[in-house]
N, C-alpha and C positions, 0 to 999 in steps of 0.2 A: 503495500501499500502506500499510497508517496506518501512524503514528509507533510506536503500541507494540504491532504488529507482526515491526517491527523492532527496538527494542529487545528484545520473550524472545527472538528469534530468535539476536541479538550471547549471550544470558548461554546461550544453549544452545550456543552453539560456544564460547564458555567452559567449561563444564559438560565438552565432550566431550574438549576439548582438558587438560584439568583431573585427569580421570581416567588418564589415556595419560603426562601429570606424575607421578601418583601409582607408574603402574609402575613407570615408567625410574627413578623417585628409588629404590625397595629395592636390597637388596647380590644379589636371588634374585628375577630379573623373571620367570620361570613360576611359581616358587611367588602372590609380586601380583596374577601375571593370573590364578592359582586361586580364589586370594580376594577378585579382585573381582566373576571372578562370582560366589562364593560372595554377596557385598555383592549386586548386582541382583538375585538371587534373592530374596532375605528383606526389600528395600526390598516387591518387587514383592507378597505373599505376601496383604498385605492387605485384596485386590482382591477376594479370588477371590472371593469370596463375594457379591458383587456382577457378578460378569458371565457372560454365558452361553458354554456348553465354544462352539468352534472346529466349525463344522462337520465333516465325515470324512472330506472332500475336503483339507480340507487337512493334513492327518496328516502324509502323504507331505513334502511340502513342509518342512512341521515338523522330523521329522528330516532330510532331507538338511542345509537351515539349523543344524538340533547340532550334525551329525557336521562339518561344512566351519568352524562354531567354534570348535574343538578344532582343527586346520592355523591357524586366524586366531591361537589364541594363542601357540600354538608358535613359526608367521613374526616374533610379532608378538616375542615372548622372542629369540627368535636376532634379530633389527635391531636391540634396544634395549641387550643387551649389545654391541654392536659396535663401533655409531655416536653420531655426537650424534641426541638426538632431534629439535631445532628441523631434522635432514635429515630423518633414518627418517621422522617422523610428516610434510611435505611431503610425499612422494612418494610416502607411502602416499595417504593423502588424495586429492592434487594425480591419478594416472595412475588409480583407481578409475576415477574419470566416463568417461576415454579412454577405459581399457578394456571398458564397459560401451557410449559410441557406437560404438567400431570394432566390438564382437557387433554391436547392434543394425544397422548400417549392413550388414554382414555377413549381414542377417535380409533384406536387401530396405529398410532406413529408410534414408532418405538424409541423410547430413548438412545445417543450412543454411553462406551461408556465412560463418556469426557463429559457428558450429558446426568451422571449418574455423577461423578467426582462432581460438578458445578449444584449439585441437591447438595449432596456432602459435608460444601465448605460452607452453604446458605444456612443449612442447619447448626452451622458450629460457629459461623457469622452472627448470626440470630442470639445464641444463648449464650452465647458474652453475652455479646451486648445489654441483651437483658438481664441477665447477671451482674454486670455491674451501678447498672440503676439503681439493683433491688440493693446493691452494697453501699450504695450512697442513699439511700430512702425515697430512689425519687420516679419510682415504678407508682406505672397506676393503671391499674386494667382498664378502667374507661379505655384509658389514651393507647392501649396497645391495643386492646376491639376493636377502637376507628381507622389506627391504620391498617389494620389483618382488614378490615370490611374497605378500605378504601383502596387497598392490589385485590380484595373480586369484583370490586369496578372497575377498575386499568382494565385489567383481562377483559373486560366484558367488551370497553368498548374499545377497545383493545382490537377485540376482531368482531364487531360492526366495523368500526371504519378501515379495518385492511381486508372486510369484505365488500363494503362501500364502495371505497376505492379505487377494487378492477371493476367492475361495473358501472364508478363516473368515467368514462372514457379517459378523464381528463383528473391527476390523483393530485391535480393541485388545485386546480379548483374546487373542490371534496375541500380540500383545506379549509380552502376559502367561504365556502360557502357554510364550514361548519362552524368558524372562530364569530360570522357576527348571526347564526341563529341561535348560537349560548349567549350571544347580550343578553335576551331579551328574559330565559324562564326564572336565574334566579334573581336578574334583578326589579323583572314584575314583584318575582314572593318575598321580598323585601322590603320593597316599596308597597308594597301590599297589609303589609303586616309592619314595618317599621318607619312607617313614612318620618314621622317625624325626629326622629334621631340617625335616621338615615343619609338625608337629604342636608343637613352640614356637617355629616363625618363623608360624603365623596365628595362635598365643596372646594375639603381643607385635603382631600386624598385624594381626586382626580390624576393629579398631574404624575403622582408616585404611580399610581395605578392604570393607567396609560406607560409608564415608561416599563411595568412588572405585562404587561399584558403587550407591548412588546414583548421584549427578552421571551417568555411563551411561544410566538411564534415565530419568531429569531431562528429557536433555539427546533424547532423540527421543519421551517423552511431552508436547515441551515444540515437538517437531517436527510431530510427529500435530498434537498443535489449533493450533499454526497453518496449517498444512493447510486446516485448515475453514474459516477465516477469510479466506486467504488463496489465488489460483495461484499451485500445489502449484510450479514450474519456479521460481517466484520467494525460497517458500522455501526451497526446495533448498541453492540461491545461495549463499542468506544461510548457509548452515550455513558452506554451506563456508569462513568470514571463521574456521574452527576453525586453521588452518594456521598466519595470523596470531599469534590468542591463544595457539597452541603452541609460535612463534618465543620468546613475550613471557616467558612462564612458564619457556622454557629458560634461558632468561639471566641471569631476575631470581629465581627460584627452584634452577634446578641449576646453578649459572656456566655455563654455555656463553656462549662468547666471545659477544658482537657482531659485526659488519659492517652494511656501505652496502651490497655485497656482497647476504650471507642474505638482506638484509633486499628488494633487489628483485627478487633470484630469488623469492620469497615472495609476494610484491606477484602476480610476473606468476602464480607458480600459483593463488592465490585469482579473480586472474581469468578465467585460464581455465577453468577447472573454474563460476566463472561464467554465461559466456560459451554454456558446454555444457552446463550444465544450464536455463538462457534458452529458450534454441535448438530 
């Protein structure tokens, strides 16, 4: 793989971890998620005139993904309310490939020896991470369950988007429309329930939210571009280095405690996702 592909994918991983750090940094995680959705959709509007409409066959997948994203942001909110970002983000991003692999295994797609090694590394990394939080007195069953639920939702919308992008005839157009449609469900939900509190919060944080949404789309867009230049499995594996950036951002900007145990756990999870996606 060319060095410039590796460099841009590391940037994509950093962008993904960045928007998660922005959500975690806000005083209201649900509002931050809604503003992030707004920012992501606003970022891609300028692309619409240059793209064809996705094929009609992809619309059910687009709607399914959009509905699934509501649960994604709600479970993400609960996770970040209850546990450190370095814990929740690593668990979410690391467990999702495992669940996808197990789903494919149940549908008759076998795991390679490297894939099973990845499963072992993931289990070890998550166990070490959980034990580290228990030792520090920071473990939360509610936050852990929410992070695991988020991983399940990630697996679900990944499958929706995988089939939807194939059916669309234009994966880029499908992705742009997904970001635009995703503006509405969560923002309407928050406006209907908590308009008085949300509107002032939105006015104060919307610039940061747009930046976070741009980071999210930038991360995904760079990954799509890289997949046209290098093997998809290698690109997907490099994207999972985001768990390392997530830990670094949490320590540097969110004031979370750095421990050698946590660092080892995050490395194990990053290695496991690479192994599972490369095999």
